MARPA-678583 format. One record per residue (C-alpha): x, y, z negated; chain; residue number from 1. Coordinates in nm, 2 decimals. Example, Ala and Ser with C-alpha at 12.3 -4.5 7.8 and 13.67 -1.06 7.14 Angstrom:
2
[r [1.23; -0.45; -0.78]; "A"; 1] [r [1.37; -0.11; -0.71]; "A"; 2] 
//
This chain:
380
[r [18.25; 5.55; -16.88]; "A"; 1] [r [18.02; 5.73; -16.68]; "A"; 2] [r [17.67; 5.62; -16.65]; "A"; 3] [r [17.47; 5.72; -16.37]; "A"; 4] [r [17.10; 5.64; -16.41]; "A"; 5] [r [16.84; 5.68; -16.14]; "A"; 6] [r [16.50; 5.83; -16.18]; "A"; 7] [r [16.35; 5.49; -16.06]; "A"; 8] [r [16.56; 5.32; -16.34]; "A"; 9] [r [16.43; 5.57; -16.59]; "A"; 10] [r [16.09; 5.52; -16.50]; "A"; 11] [r [16.12; 5.14; -16.51]; "A"; 12] [r [16.26; 5.16; -16.87]; "A"; 13] [r [15.96; 5.42; -16.97]; "A"; 14] [r [15.71; 5.17; -16.83]; "A"; 15] [r [15.87; 4.85; -17.04]; "A"; 16] [r [15.87; 5.10; -17.35]; "A"; 17] [r [15.50; 5.15; -17.32]; "A"; 18] [r [15.41; 4.79; -17.25]; "A"; 19] [r [15.55; 4.71; -17.59]; "A"; 20] [r [15.25; 4.89; -17.73]; "A"; 21] [r [15.04; 4.59; -17.64]; "A"; 22] [r [15.34; 4.33; -17.66]; "A"; 23] [r [15.57; 4.44; -17.94]; "A"; 24] [r [15.75; 4.10; -17.91]; "A"; 25] [r [15.91; 4.28; -17.58]; "A"; 26] [r [16.10; 4.53; -17.80]; "A"; 27] [r [16.42; 4.34; -17.79]; "A"; 28] [r [16.40; 4.30; -17.43]; "A"; 29] [r [16.38; 4.67; -17.39]; "A"; 30] [r [16.66; 4.74; -17.62]; "A"; 31] [r [16.87; 4.49; -17.42]; "A"; 32] [r [16.79; 4.64; -17.10]; "A"; 33] [r [16.90; 5.00; -17.23]; "A"; 34] [r [17.23; 4.85; -17.37]; "A"; 35] [r [17.31; 4.71; -17.02]; "A"; 36] [r [17.21; 5.02; -16.84]; "A"; 37] [r [17.40; 5.25; -17.07]; "A"; 38] [r [17.68; 5.04; -17.16]; "A"; 39] [r [17.61; 5.00; -17.54]; "A"; 40] [r [17.68; 4.68; -17.72]; "A"; 41] [r [17.40; 4.68; -17.97]; "A"; 42] [r [17.08; 4.84; -18.04]; "A"; 43] [r [16.83; 4.86; -18.33]; "A"; 44] [r [16.46; 5.01; -18.35]; "A"; 45] [r [16.35; 5.08; -18.71]; "A"; 46] [r [16.15; 5.26; -18.98]; "A"; 47] [r [16.33; 5.31; -19.30]; "A"; 48] [r [16.19; 5.44; -19.62]; "A"; 49] [r [16.41; 5.71; -19.74]; "A"; 50] [r [16.33; 5.72; -20.12]; "A"; 51] [r [16.45; 5.46; -20.23]; "A"; 52] [r [16.60; 5.36; -19.90]; "A"; 53] [r [16.48; 5.04; -19.75]; "A"; 54] [r [16.38; 4.91; -19.39]; "A"; 55] [r [16.03; 4.86; -19.33]; "A"; 56] [r [16.06; 4.75; -18.96]; "A"; 57] [r [16.38; 4.63; -18.78]; "A"; 58] [r [16.43; 4.50; -18.42]; "A"; 59] [r [16.79; 4.45; -18.32]; "A"; 60] [r [16.94; 4.35; -18.00]; "A"; 61] [r [17.31; 4.24; -17.95]; "A"; 62] [r [17.38; 4.18; -18.32]; "A"; 63] [r [17.49; 3.87; -18.49]; "A"; 64] [r [17.31; 3.72; -18.78]; "A"; 65] [r [17.54; 3.88; -19.04]; "A"; 66] [r [17.51; 4.21; -18.89]; "A"; 67] [r [17.13; 4.18; -18.87]; "A"; 68] [r [17.10; 4.07; -19.22]; "A"; 69] [r [17.31; 4.35; -19.34]; "A"; 70] [r [17.12; 4.61; -19.14]; "A"; 71] [r [16.79; 4.48; -19.26]; "A"; 72] [r [16.85; 4.50; -19.63]; "A"; 73] [r [17.10; 4.78; -19.69]; "A"; 74] [r [16.90; 5.09; -19.62]; "A"; 75] [r [17.08; 5.31; -19.84]; "A"; 76] [r [17.42; 5.23; -19.66]; "A"; 77] [r [17.25; 5.29; -19.34]; "A"; 78] [r [17.10; 5.63; -19.44]; "A"; 79] [r [17.47; 5.75; -19.60]; "A"; 80] [r [17.63; 5.66; -19.26]; "A"; 81] [r [17.41; 5.95; -19.11]; "A"; 82] [r [17.49; 6.21; -19.38]; "A"; 83] [r [17.21; 6.10; -19.64]; "A"; 84] [r [16.85; 6.15; -19.64]; "A"; 85] [r [16.85; 6.53; -19.67]; "A"; 86] [r [17.09; 6.54; -19.36]; "A"; 87] [r [16.90; 6.29; -19.16]; "A"; 88] [r [16.56; 6.47; -19.23]; "A"; 89] [r [16.70; 6.78; -19.03]; "A"; 90] [r [16.75; 6.59; -18.72]; "A"; 91] [r [16.52; 6.70; -18.45]; "A"; 92] [r [16.27; 6.44; -18.32]; "A"; 93] [r [16.36; 6.28; -17.97]; "A"; 94] [r [16.72; 6.43; -17.96]; "A"; 95] [r [17.02; 6.19; -17.94]; "A"; 96] [r [17.26; 6.24; -18.22]; "A"; 97] [r [17.62; 6.09; -18.19]; "A"; 98] [r [17.73; 6.00; -18.54]; "A"; 99] [r [18.10; 6.10; -18.52]; "A"; 100] [r [17.97; 6.44; -18.41]; "A"; 101] [r [17.68; 6.47; -18.64]; "A"; 102] [r [17.87; 6.41; -18.95]; "A"; 103] [r [18.24; 6.41; -18.83]; "A"; 104] [r [18.46; 6.13; -18.74]; "A"; 105] [r [18.61; 6.10; -19.10]; "A"; 106] [r [18.30; 6.07; -19.29]; "A"; 107] [r [18.14; 5.83; -19.01]; "A"; 108] [r [18.44; 5.58; -19.07]; "A"; 109] [r [18.47; 5.63; -19.44]; "A"; 110] [r [18.22; 5.40; -19.57]; "A"; 111] [r [18.19; 5.01; -19.66]; "A"; 112] [r [17.94; 4.94; -19.38]; "A"; 113] [r [18.18; 5.08; -19.11]; "A"; 114] [r [18.48; 4.89; -19.26]; "A"; 115] [r [18.30; 4.56; -19.31]; "A"; 116] [r [18.06; 4.54; -19.02]; "A"; 117] [r [18.13; 4.78; -18.74]; "A"; 118] [r [18.52; 4.80; -18.72]; "A"; 119] [r [18.57; 4.42; -18.70]; "A"; 120] [r [18.32; 4.41; -18.41]; "A"; 121] [r [18.49; 4.69; -18.22]; "A"; 122] [r [18.23; 4.96; -18.28]; "A"; 123] [r [18.37; 5.31; -18.23]; "A"; 124] [r [18.04; 5.51; -18.24]; "A"; 125] [r [17.66; 5.51; -18.24]; "A"; 126] [r [17.40; 5.73; -18.12]; "A"; 127] [r [17.05; 5.76; -18.29]; "A"; 128] [r [16.72; 5.91; -18.19]; "A"; 129] [r [16.47; 6.01; -18.46]; "A"; 130] [r [16.13; 5.88; -18.35]; "A"; 131] [r [15.92; 5.93; -18.67]; "A"; 132] [r [15.96; 6.18; -18.94]; "A"; 133] [r [15.77; 6.17; -19.27]; "A"; 134] [r [15.83; 6.31; -19.61]; "A"; 135] [r [15.94; 5.94; -19.73]; "A"; 136] [r [16.01; 5.76; -19.40]; "A"; 137] [r [16.20; 5.80; -19.08]; "A"; 138] [r [16.17; 5.60; -18.77]; "A"; 139] [r [16.46; 5.56; -18.52]; "A"; 140] [r [16.63; 5.39; -18.23]; "A"; 141] [r [17.00; 5.37; -18.23]; "A"; 142] [r [17.28; 5.21; -18.00]; "A"; 143] [r [17.63; 5.13; -18.08]; "A"; 144] [r [17.93; 5.17; -17.85]; "A"; 145] [r [18.22; 4.93; -17.82]; "A"; 146] [r [18.57; 5.06; -17.79]; "A"; 147] [r [18.59; 4.91; -17.44]; "A"; 148] [r [18.32; 5.13; -17.29]; "A"; 149] [r [18.48; 5.43; -17.40]; "A"; 150] [r [18.33; 5.76; -17.56]; "A"; 151] [r [17.95; 5.84; -17.56]; "A"; 152] [r [17.90; 6.10; -17.29]; "A"; 153] [r [17.67; 6.35; -17.17]; "A"; 154] [r [17.52; 6.12; -16.89]; "A"; 155] [r [17.42; 5.88; -17.16]; "A"; 156] [r [17.29; 6.14; -17.40]; "A"; 157] [r [17.09; 6.30; -17.09]; "A"; 158] [r [16.92; 5.93; -17.02]; "A"; 159] [r [16.87; 5.87; -17.38]; "A"; 160] [r [16.70; 6.21; -17.42]; "A"; 161] [r [16.45; 6.12; -17.14]; "A"; 162] [r [16.36; 5.81; -17.32]; "A"; 163] [r [16.32; 5.95; -17.68]; "A"; 164] [r [15.97; 6.08; -17.66]; "A"; 165] [r [15.86; 5.77; -17.51]; "A"; 166] [r [15.99; 5.56; -17.80]; "A"; 167] [r [15.81; 5.79; -18.02]; "A"; 168] [r [15.47; 5.76; -17.86]; "A"; 169] [r [15.49; 5.37; -17.82]; "A"; 170] [r [15.60; 5.31; -18.18]; "A"; 171] [r [15.35; 5.56; -18.31]; "A"; 172] [r [15.07; 5.40; -18.13]; "A"; 173] [r [15.19; 5.04; -18.20]; "A"; 174] [r [15.18; 5.11; -18.55]; "A"; 175] [r [14.81; 5.18; -18.52]; "A"; 176] [r [14.77; 4.82; -18.43]; "A"; 177] [r [15.00; 4.72; -18.71]; "A"; 178] [r [15.28; 4.62; -18.44]; "A"; 179] [r [15.04; 4.31; -18.33]; "A"; 180] [r [15.04; 4.18; -17.98]; "A"; 181] [r [14.70; 4.22; -17.78]; "A"; 182] [r [14.59; 4.00; -17.50]; "A"; 183] [r [14.44; 4.20; -17.20]; "A"; 184] [r [14.15; 3.94; -17.20]; "A"; 185] [r [14.06; 4.02; -17.55]; "A"; 186] [r [14.14; 4.39; -17.55]; "A"; 187] [r [13.76; 4.49; -17.51]; "A"; 188] [r [13.68; 4.32; -17.84]; "A"; 189] [r [13.99; 4.47; -18.01]; "A"; 190] [r [13.88; 4.82; -17.91]; "A"; 191] [r [13.54; 4.79; -18.09]; "A"; 192] [r [13.71; 4.65; -18.40]; "A"; 193] [r [13.98; 4.91; -18.40]; "A"; 194] [r [13.96; 5.15; -18.72]; "A"; 195] [r [14.04; 5.45; -18.54]; "A"; 196] [r [13.88; 5.64; -18.24]; "A"; 197] [r [13.98; 5.50; -17.90]; "A"; 198] [r [13.86; 5.65; -17.58]; "A"; 199] [r [13.97; 5.56; -17.23]; "A"; 200] [r [13.96; 5.84; -16.99]; "A"; 201] [r [14.03; 5.94; -16.62]; "A"; 202] [r [14.25; 6.20; -16.49]; "A"; 203] [r [13.99; 6.47; -16.54]; "A"; 204] [r [13.90; 6.34; -16.90]; "A"; 205] [r [13.58; 6.19; -16.80]; "A"; 206] [r [13.50; 5.91; -17.03]; "A"; 207] [r [13.55; 5.55; -16.89]; "A"; 208] [r [13.49; 5.37; -17.24]; "A"; 209] [r [13.47; 5.46; -17.61]; "A"; 210] [r [13.50; 5.23; -17.88]; "A"; 211] [r [13.24; 5.22; -18.17]; "A"; 212] [r [13.45; 5.47; -18.40]; "A"; 213] [r [13.50; 5.71; -18.09]; "A"; 214] [r [13.12; 5.71; -18.01]; "A"; 215] [r [13.03; 5.81; -18.35]; "A"; 216] [r [13.29; 6.10; -18.33]; "A"; 217] [r [13.13; 6.20; -18.00]; "A"; 218] [r [12.78; 6.19; -18.12]; "A"; 219] [r [12.86; 6.41; -18.41]; "A"; 220] [r [13.10; 6.64; -18.18]; "A"; 221] [r [13.36; 6.57; -18.46]; "A"; 222] [r [13.65; 6.62; -18.36]; "A"; 223] [r [13.60; 6.53; -18.00]; "A"; 224] [r [13.28; 6.63; -17.80]; "A"; 225] [r [13.14; 6.60; -17.45]; "A"; 226] [r [13.08; 6.88; -17.22]; "A"; 227] [r [12.95; 6.83; -16.86]; "A"; 228] [r [13.06; 6.47; -16.88]; "A"; 229] [r [13.41; 6.58; -16.98]; "A"; 230] [r [13.59; 6.50; -17.34]; "A"; 231] [r [13.70; 6.82; -17.49]; "A"; 232] [r [13.84; 6.95; -17.82]; "A"; 233] [r [13.71; 7.27; -17.99]; "A"; 234] [r [14.03; 7.44; -18.03]; "A"; 235] [r [14.15; 7.59; -17.69]; "A"; 236] [r [14.51; 7.53; -17.73]; "A"; 237] [r [14.47; 7.18; -17.84]; "A"; 238] [r [14.24; 7.12; -17.55]; "A"; 239] [r [14.49; 7.26; -17.31]; "A"; 240] [r [14.75; 7.04; -17.45]; "A"; 241] [r [14.54; 6.73; -17.42]; "A"; 242] [r [14.46; 6.82; -17.06]; "A"; 243] [r [14.82; 6.86; -16.95]; "A"; 244] [r [14.91; 6.52; -17.12]; "A"; 245] [r [14.62; 6.33; -16.95]; "A"; 246] [r [14.72; 6.50; -16.60]; "A"; 247] [r [15.07; 6.43; -16.65]; "A"; 248] [r [15.00; 6.07; -16.75]; "A"; 249] [r [14.81; 6.02; -16.42]; "A"; 250] [r [15.11; 6.18; -16.21]; "A"; 251] [r [15.42; 6.05; -16.37]; "A"; 252] [r [15.43; 5.89; -16.71]; "A"; 253] [r [15.81; 5.91; -16.73]; "A"; 254] [r [15.80; 6.28; -16.69]; "A"; 255] [r [15.54; 6.32; -17.00]; "A"; 256] [r [15.81; 6.38; -17.25]; "A"; 257] [r [15.64; 6.47; -17.59]; "A"; 258] [r [15.33; 6.58; -17.43]; "A"; 259] [r [15.03; 6.40; -17.60]; "A"; 260] [r [15.21; 6.28; -17.89]; "A"; 261] [r [15.02; 6.40; -18.21]; "A"; 262] [r [14.80; 6.67; -18.06]; "A"; 263] [r [14.63; 6.83; -18.39]; "A"; 264] [r [14.28; 6.84; -18.45]; "A"; 265] [r [14.05; 6.86; -18.75]; "A"; 266] [r [13.72; 6.69; -18.86]; "A"; 267] [r [13.44; 6.91; -18.96]; "A"; 268] [r [13.50; 6.85; -19.33]; "A"; 269] [r [13.87; 6.96; -19.29]; "A"; 270] [r [14.05; 6.63; -19.26]; "A"; 271] [r [14.35; 6.67; -19.04]; "A"; 272] [r [14.36; 6.42; -18.75]; "A"; 273] [r [14.58; 6.38; -18.43]; "A"; 274] [r [14.53; 6.24; -18.10]; "A"; 275] [r [14.78; 6.03; -17.92]; "A"; 276] [r [14.79; 5.98; -17.54]; "A"; 277] [r [14.90; 5.65; -17.39]; "A"; 278] [r [14.93; 5.63; -17.00]; "A"; 279] [r [14.76; 5.33; -16.85]; "A"; 280] [r [14.82; 5.37; -16.47]; "A"; 281] [r [15.16; 5.18; -16.46]; "A"; 282] [r [15.24; 4.84; -16.59]; "A"; 283] [r [15.06; 4.51; -16.51]; "A"; 284] [r [14.93; 4.47; -16.88]; "A"; 285] [r [14.82; 4.83; -16.94]; "A"; 286] [r [14.66; 4.88; -16.60]; "A"; 287] [r [14.46; 4.56; -16.65]; "A"; 288] [r [14.29; 4.71; -16.94]; "A"; 289] [r [14.07; 4.95; -16.71]; "A"; 290] [r [14.17; 5.03; -16.35]; "A"; 291] [r [13.96; 5.34; -16.37]; "A"; 292] [r [14.14; 5.48; -16.66]; "A"; 293] [r [14.42; 5.71; -16.66]; "A"; 294] [r [14.50; 5.72; -17.03]; "A"; 295] [r [14.39; 5.59; -17.36]; "A"; 296] [r [14.33; 5.85; -17.62]; "A"; 297] [r [14.38; 5.72; -17.99]; "A"; 298] [r [14.23; 5.97; -18.25]; "A"; 299] [r [14.36; 5.89; -18.61]; "A"; 300] [r [14.37; 6.07; -18.95]; "A"; 301] [r [14.72; 6.25; -18.98]; "A"; 302] [r [14.97; 6.07; -19.21]; "A"; 303] [r [15.06; 6.39; -19.38]; "A"; 304] [r [14.90; 6.73; -19.42]; "A"; 305] [r [15.01; 6.99; -19.15]; "A"; 306] [r [15.21; 7.21; -19.41]; "A"; 307] [r [15.48; 7.26; -19.16]; "A"; 308] [r [15.33; 7.31; -18.80]; "A"; 309] [r [15.62; 7.29; -18.59]; "A"; 310] [r [15.57; 6.95; -18.45]; "A"; 311] [r [15.21; 7.07; -18.36]; "A"; 312] [r [15.35; 7.38; -18.22]; "A"; 313] [r [15.59; 7.19; -17.99]; "A"; 314] [r [15.30; 6.96; -17.88]; "A"; 315] [r [15.07; 7.26; -17.78]; "A"; 316] [r [15.32; 7.46; -17.62]; "A"; 317] [r [15.57; 7.21; -17.46]; "A"; 318] [r [15.87; 7.35; -17.69]; "A"; 319] [r [16.20; 7.17; -17.64]; "A"; 320] [r [16.38; 7.02; -17.96]; "A"; 321] [r [16.61; 7.33; -18.00]; "A"; 322] [r [16.30; 7.57; -17.96]; "A"; 323] [r [16.11; 7.37; -18.24]; "A"; 324] [r [16.42; 7.39; -18.47]; "A"; 325] [r [16.45; 7.75; -18.42]; "A"; 326] [r [16.08; 7.80; -18.48]; "A"; 327] [r [16.09; 7.63; -18.80]; "A"; 328] [r [16.38; 7.82; -18.94]; "A"; 329] [r [16.22; 8.15; -18.83]; "A"; 330] [r [15.90; 8.06; -19.01]; "A"; 331] [r [16.12; 7.96; -19.30]; "A"; 332] [r [16.24; 8.32; -19.33]; "A"; 333] [r [16.58; 8.29; -19.17]; "A"; 334] [r [16.72; 8.57; -18.96]; "A"; 335] [r [16.86; 8.51; -18.61]; "A"; 336] [r [17.21; 8.54; -18.75]; "A"; 337] [r [17.16; 8.30; -19.03]; "A"; 338] [r [16.99; 8.06; -18.77]; "A"; 339] [r [17.31; 8.09; -18.56]; "A"; 340] [r [17.55; 8.00; -18.83]; "A"; 341] [r [17.32; 7.71; -18.95]; "A"; 342] [r [17.30; 7.54; -18.63]; "A"; 343] [r [17.66; 7.63; -18.50]; "A"; 344] [r [17.55; 7.83; -18.18]; "A"; 345] [r [17.59; 8.18; -18.06]; "A"; 346] [r [17.34; 8.45; -18.16]; "A"; 347] [r [17.29; 8.48; -17.79]; "A"; 348] [r [17.18; 8.13; -17.76]; "A"; 349] [r [16.94; 8.20; -18.04]; "A"; 350] [r [16.80; 8.50; -17.88]; "A"; 351] [r [16.75; 8.31; -17.56]; "A"; 352] [r [16.55; 8.03; -17.73]; "A"; 353] [r [16.35; 8.29; -17.90]; "A"; 354] [r [16.26; 8.45; -17.57]; "A"; 355] [r [16.15; 8.12; -17.46]; "A"; 356] [r [15.93; 8.09; -17.76]; "A"; 357] [r [15.77; 8.41; -17.69]; "A"; 358] [r [15.68; 8.32; -17.35]; "A"; 359] [r [15.56; 7.98; -17.40]; "A"; 360] [r [15.33; 8.07; -17.72]; "A"; 361] [r [15.21; 8.40; -17.59]; "A"; 362] [r [15.37; 8.61; -17.85]; "A"; 363] [r [15.58; 8.94; -17.85]; "A"; 364] [r [15.72; 8.95; -18.19]; "A"; 365] [r [15.86; 8.71; -18.46]; "A"; 366] [r [15.57; 8.81; -18.69]; "A"; 367] [r [15.35; 8.68; -18.41]; "A"; 368] [r [15.51; 8.33; -18.43]; "A"; 369] [r [15.47; 8.32; -18.79]; "A"; 370] [r [15.10; 8.40; -18.78]; "A"; 371] [r [15.06; 8.13; -18.51]; "A"; 372] [r [15.22; 7.89; -18.75]; "A"; 373] [r [14.98; 8.00; -19.04]; "A"; 374] [r [14.70; 7.94; -18.79]; "A"; 375] [r [14.80; 7.58; -18.76]; "A"; 376] [r [14.78; 7.50; -19.12]; "A"; 377] [r [14.41; 7.65; -19.14]; "A"; 378] [r [14.10; 7.47; -19.01]; "A"; 379] [r [14.12; 7.48; -18.63]; "A"; 380] 
//
């Protein structure tokens, strides 16, 4: 079944996703709206521990109690359905993956979960998007297709591809608040007690408000500082990424993509941290926090050391998921031919992505990309 989704509808869904940062009880409503728009029968948003497999967070929509219970407590089965922890860990962030295509239709159906839970409910396929990836945990949003709606097609995938980064940003920031609802009337007091640095800025990165933790960072110029009334980061590439994200937040939040998710920074003593940008100009709840602010900047410790800087490079240079994956494999020592074989694409496609990488990162050779990667693992 073809799905035509307007830019206005995508913008509406993106706004609803971001409102869940302050009102996580709305996640179910957002999932239901996406089900309706893209003709899915059920959806789930969750974080699962990979070793040993278990769900840490789960929100479902369109599921009955038996299905919900099985999904919440059968982490091993859920992970196995998508090829196991090693296969799942290779999925690109924000990129929709159709189960029957990712692991093959036979393997997709050859498990107890499919036979007991999905097939009796008329589910013929699912699509999932990885929205958080750490060594021992995985965040995802997934949607299931009933046989009456036909195959999952390109138009559905294109729409979900636009929504993926917004899910990732919202869940990442919401987790900093421990997924707790926050009232606009009490947001100022929540800011002051927030464990991490939080700064409200205008479109030019002028500071509208900084909580106590961020004020201490600014006073020490670590890792953020104030120059001529504007918030800046010491590393030029990181600062440029922050500027792009905040400017886009003011222009059109639905077009932000992955900009502003996990911009890397480093404290003076070497502790890695990241900056997440939440747009504030749309949505009654978010806009009510401060009508002068364009975005909220969350400054938090990195959850894992930046041993593999591909995600950071993607943020700094606006790389696509495909470009990011090829960068990862190049840094891992893979040749262009080996990358083509591993990803199942033509060598000419790898070369095209590589040329885009050179252009975006300001490099001329593969060795320059490797050096750039090494630089991101060193103090900035």
